[in-house]
C-alpha positions as CSV (number, residue, x, y, z in Angstrom):
1,M,32.0,-7.3,12.5
2,A,30.2,-5.4,8.8
3,S,27.0,-4.0,10.8
4,E,25.8,-3.8,6.9
5,I,26.1,-7.8,7.9
6,K,22.6,-9.8,6.4
7,R,21.2,-13.0,8.1
8,S,22.1,-15.7,5.5
9,D,25.3,-14.7,6.4
10,L,25.1,-14.4,9.5
11,F,23.4,-18.3,8.3
12,Y,26.4,-19.8,7.1
13,I,29.5,-18.1,9.6
14,A,27.4,-19.3,12.4
15,K,27.2,-22.8,10.8
16,L,30.9,-23.1,10.8
17,M,31.1,-22.1,14.3
18,E,29.0,-25.0,14.8
19,K,31.0,-26.9,13.0
20,K,34.7,-26.4,13.8
21,S,34.0,-25.4,17.9
22,S,33.6,-28.5,20.4
23,H,32.9,-26.7,23.9
24,A,29.3,-25.7,20.9
25,H,26.9,-27.4,23.3
26,T,23.7,-23.9,23.1
27,E,21.6,-25.2,20.1
28,I,21.3,-22.3,17.6
29,N,18.1,-21.2,16.4
30,Y,18.8,-21.2,11.9
31,D,15.2,-20.0,11.9
32,E,14.4,-17.3,14.4
33,I,18.4,-16.3,12.0
34,L,16.7,-16.4,9.1
35,I,12.8,-14.6,9.5
36,T,13.0,-10.8,8.7
37,E,10.5,-8.6,9.5
38,K,7.4,-8.0,8.1
39,L,4.5,-5.5,8.8
40,F,1.1,-6.9,8.6
41,G,-1.5,-4.8,9.2
42,I,-2.2,-1.3,11.7
43,N,1.4,-2.6,12.1
44,R,2.5,-1.2,8.4
45,L,1.0,2.6,9.8
46,I,4.7,3.9,11.4
47,G,4.0,6.1,13.7
48,E,2.4,6.8,17.9
49,S,0.8,10.8,16.6
50,D,-2.8,11.2,16.9
51,K,-3.6,11.2,13.9
52,I,-1.8,7.5,12.8
53,K,-3.5,6.3,16.0
54,K,-7.1,7.8,14.8
55,I,-6.3,5.9,11.1
56,K,-5.8,2.6,13.1
57,A,-9.2,2.8,15.3
58,N,-10.4,3.2,11.9
59,I,-9.2,0.9,10.2
60,V,-9.7,-2.3,12.2
61,S,-13.2,-0.8,12.7
62,Y,-14.1,-0.8,9.0
63,A,-12.1,-4.0,8.7
64,D,-15.2,-6.3,9.1
65,T,-18.1,-4.7,6.9
66,N,-17.9,-5.4,3.4
67,L,-18.9,-1.6,2.6
68,P,-16.8,0.8,0.2
69,V,-13.5,3.1,1.3
70,L,-12.5,5.7,-0.3
71,I,-8.7,6.6,0.7
72,T,-7.4,10.7,0.6
73,G,-4.3,12.3,0.9
74,E,-1.6,13.6,-0.8
75,T,0.4,11.7,-2.8
76,G,3.0,9.8,-0.8
77,S,1.2,10.3,2.5
78,G,0.5,5.6,2.3
79,K,-3.1,5.3,0.0
80,E,-1.7,2.0,-0.6
81,V,-0.1,0.7,2.9
82,V,-3.8,2.4,4.6
83,A,-5.3,-0.9,1.7
84,K,-2.9,-3.0,2.5
85,A,-3.6,-2.9,5.7
86,L,-8.0,-2.8,5.6
87,H,-7.6,-5.8,3.6
88,E,-4.6,-7.3,6.2
89,E,-6.7,-6.3,9.0
90,S,-9.9,-7.8,7.5
91,P,-12.4,-11.7,7.3
92,R,-9.8,-11.6,3.3
93,K,-6.6,-11.5,3.9
94,A,-6.3,-15.0,2.9
95,E,-7.3,-13.6,0.1
96,P,-5.8,-11.4,-2.9
97,F,-5.0,-7.4,-2.6
98,L,-4.8,-6.5,-6.3
99,A,-4.4,-3.0,-6.8
100,I,-4.4,-0.7,-9.9
101,N,-4.0,2.6,-10.7
102,C,-6.4,4.5,-12.8
103,G,-4.5,7.2,-14.3
104,A,-1.7,5.2,-16.0
105,I,-3.7,3.2,-18.1
106,A,-5.6,4.6,-21.5
107,E,-8.8,4.3,-21.6
108,S,-9.5,1.7,-23.2
109,L,-7.4,-0.8,-21.5
110,L,-8.1,0.4,-18.1
111,Q,-11.7,-1.2,-19.5
112,S,-10.4,-4.0,-20.4
113,E,-8.6,-4.5,-17.1
114,L,-11.4,-3.6,-14.7
115,F,-14.3,-5.5,-16.0
116,G,-12.3,-7.5,-18.2
117,H,-12.5,-8.4,-22.1
118,M,-14.1,-11.1,-24.1
119,A,-11.9,-13.2,-27.1
120,G,-12.3,-11.3,-30.5
121,S,-13.4,-8.3,-28.8
122,Y,-11.7,-5.6,-30.3
123,T,-8.1,-5.7,-32.3
124,G,-5.7,-8.0,-30.3
125,A,-8.3,-9.5,-27.9
126,I,-7.5,-13.2,-29.6
127,K,-8.7,-14.8,-26.0
128,E,-10.7,-13.8,-23.1
129,H,-9.5,-11.6,-20.4
130,K,-10.8,-11.4,-16.1
131,G,-11.0,-8.5,-15.6
132,I,-10.4,-7.4,-11.8
133,F,-13.2,-8.1,-10.0
134,Q,-13.5,-11.3,-11.6
135,E,-9.3,-12.4,-10.3
136,A,-10.0,-10.9,-7.1
137,G,-12.6,-13.8,-6.1
138,K,-13.8,-12.7,-2.6
139,G,-10.9,-11.0,-1.9
140,T,-10.0,-7.1,-2.2
141,V,-9.8,-4.7,-5.4
142,F,-8.0,-0.9,-5.4
143,L,-8.7,1.5,-7.1
144,D,-5.9,4.4,-7.0
145,E,-6.3,7.5,-7.9
146,I,-10.2,7.4,-8.7
147,G,-10.0,10.5,-9.9
148,E,-8.6,10.5,-13.6
149,I,-10.6,7.9,-14.7
150,S,-13.9,9.4,-17.6
151,Q,-17.3,10.2,-17.4
152,G,-17.9,7.2,-19.0
153,L,-15.9,4.8,-17.1
154,Q,-17.4,6.4,-14.4
155,V,-20.8,5.6,-15.1
156,S,-20.0,1.2,-16.4
157,L,-17.8,2.0,-12.0
158,L,-20.9,3.0,-10.9
159,R,-23.1,0.2,-12.3
160,V,-20.9,-2.3,-10.8
161,L,-20.8,-0.9,-7.4
162,E,-23.9,-1.0,-6.9
163,N,-25.3,-4.0,-9.0
164,N,-21.9,-6.7,-8.1
165,E,-22.1,-7.7,-11.8
166,V,-19.5,-6.4,-14.3
167,R,-20.0,-7.3,-17.9
168,P,-17.0,-7.2,-19.3
169,V,-16.1,-5.7,-23.2
170,G,-17.0,-7.7,-25.3
171,S,-19.9,-10.3,-23.6
172,S,-24.1,-9.3,-23.7
173,N,-24.0,-11.4,-19.5
174,Q,-23.6,-9.3,-16.4
175,V,-20.6,-12.1,-14.0
176,P,-21.2,-11.3,-10.9
177,F,-18.2,-10.9,-8.3
178,H,-17.1,-11.1,-5.1
179,C,-14.0,-8.8,-4.1
180,R,-14.3,-5.4,-1.1
181,V,-13.8,-2.3,-3.7
182,L,-11.1,0.2,-1.7
183,A,-10.7,4.1,-3.4
184,A,-8.2,6.4,-3.1
185,T,-6.8,10.1,-4.4
186,N,-5.5,12.6,-3.9
187,A,-8.1,14.8,-5.6
188,N,-10.7,16.5,-3.9
189,L,-13.1,15.0,-5.9
190,E,-15.6,18.1,-3.3
191,Q,-14.5,20.0,-6.0
192,L,-15.1,17.5,-9.3
193,V,-17.8,17.1,-8.0
194,V,-19.4,20.6,-8.8
195,N,-16.9,21.0,-11.8
196,K,-19.2,18.5,-13.3
197,V,-15.9,16.8,-14.0
198,F,-16.9,13.5,-11.4
199,R,-20.4,12.1,-10.9
200,E,-22.1,13.2,-7.4
201,D,-23.3,9.2,-7.0
202,L,-20.0,7.4,-7.8
203,Y,-18.6,9.5,-5.5
204,Y,-21.5,8.8,-2.7
205,R,-21.4,5.4,-3.8
206,L,-17.4,4.9,-2.7
207,K,-17.5,7.8,0.3
208,R,-20.0,4.9,2.4
209,L,-16.6,5.3,4.2
210,E,-13.8,7.3,4.5
211,I,-9.9,7.2,5.7
212,Q,-8.1,10.6,5.3
213,I,-3.9,10.6,5.3
214,P,-2.8,13.5,6.6
215,P,0.0,15.0,5.3
216,L,3.6,14.7,7.4
217,R,4.1,17.4,7.6
218,E,1.0,17.9,10.1
219,R,1.9,14.9,11.4
220,K,6.2,15.5,12.6
221,E,6.4,13.3,15.5
222,D,5.4,10.2,13.8
223,I,8.8,11.2,11.4
224,I,11.5,10.0,13.2
225,P,10.3,7.0,14.5
226,I,9.6,6.4,10.5
227,V,13.4,7.3,9.8
228,T,14.4,4.6,12.1
229,H,12.4,1.8,10.3
230,C,13.2,2.6,7.1
231,L,16.9,2.5,7.8
232,K,16.8,-0.7,9.6
233,S,14.6,-2.6,6.7
234,F,16.6,-1.1,4.3
235,R,20.0,-3.1,5.8
236,N,18.3,-6.0,6.8
237,S,19.4,-6.3,10.4
238,S,18.4,-5.6,13.8
239,D,21.4,-2.7,14.0
240,T,19.7,0.3,13.7
241,P,21.5,3.6,13.3
242,T,21.6,6.7,14.9
243,L,20.7,10.4,14.9
244,S,22.6,13.1,16.4
245,D,20.1,15.8,17.3
246,E,20.8,18.4,14.8
247,L,19.8,15.7,12.0
248,K,16.4,14.9,13.6
249,S,15.8,18.4,14.4
250,A,17.2,19.0,10.4
251,L,14.3,16.2,9.1
252,C,11.5,17.4,12.0
253,A,12.4,21.0,10.5
254,Y,11.5,20.3,7.7
255,D,8.1,20.1,5.8
256,W,8.4,16.9,3.0
257,P,5.9,18.3,0.1
258,G,6.4,14.2,-1.0
259,N,5.3,13.2,2.0
260,I,6.4,9.3,3.2
261,R,7.6,8.4,-0.2
262,Q,9.9,11.4,-0.7
263,L,11.3,10.6,3.4
264,K,12.2,7.9,2.5
265,N,13.8,7.9,-1.2
266,E,16.2,11.0,0.5
267,I,16.4,8.3,3.9
268,E,17.9,5.0,1.9
269,K,20.0,7.9,-0.4
270,M,21.8,9.4,2.1
271,D,22.6,5.7,3.5
272,L,23.7,3.9,0.2
273,I,25.8,7.3,-0.1
274,Q,27.6,7.7,3.5
275,S,28.5,3.6,2.7
276,R,25.7,2.9,6.5
277,K,27.5,4.5,8.3
278,S,26.3,4.0,12.2
279,H,25.8,7.2,13.5
280,Y,24.3,10.2,10.8
């Protein structure tokens, strides 16, 4: 049988076998066949290095608090994965997890996305819009690339974090919110503070708790477990391809400047181009 067989195909084949075989007495658990592996909480972090174990321990210890957490690390190192793990390990896990990339949205629109706006507050605002802090309810808001926001927006965000209230664009009233705020950046915020680009008071407000994610080149013992996990998840199968010792050495010798994102992309490309072989 093909190694890339999907669970849905296995379900269909098992159904046919059950119908055609008069000697089949064992009941087939179709729910078990169809279930897909879902990583949750700290299990989202693949690897057993001391650095990853420390991050997992921090996530568990920070999960029950309501304080903001600043997540730092290079591009592609998995900052949103850590944020999701924090949310899923917390009592808020049944509530929404809403993420927004602050560096990908124009400042005028970002203010509306964060704080909301009233109908008619600006051209094109034809109806009232709740910002992400209100939409999250009692869940978690993840502000990615927080170092990219303007100083004007930094002032507004500081007030929001100090008072747990937002003022929608075009409104004179403050609206309370109840979500937890996580922020992430690949920039050196300390240096931005020194350069007067990022407000010092906002920096310390966000950095009540901090999780630093090391680059992949500093935890190379996690590379092969990540590769194995990626190959398994790409195929939606319980079968995992094997890797030669030469390939393992080559993967671990490379520095991976794009971190986990780059590694995952390369492994997926390898798997597709090679028609999903059973050995690489």
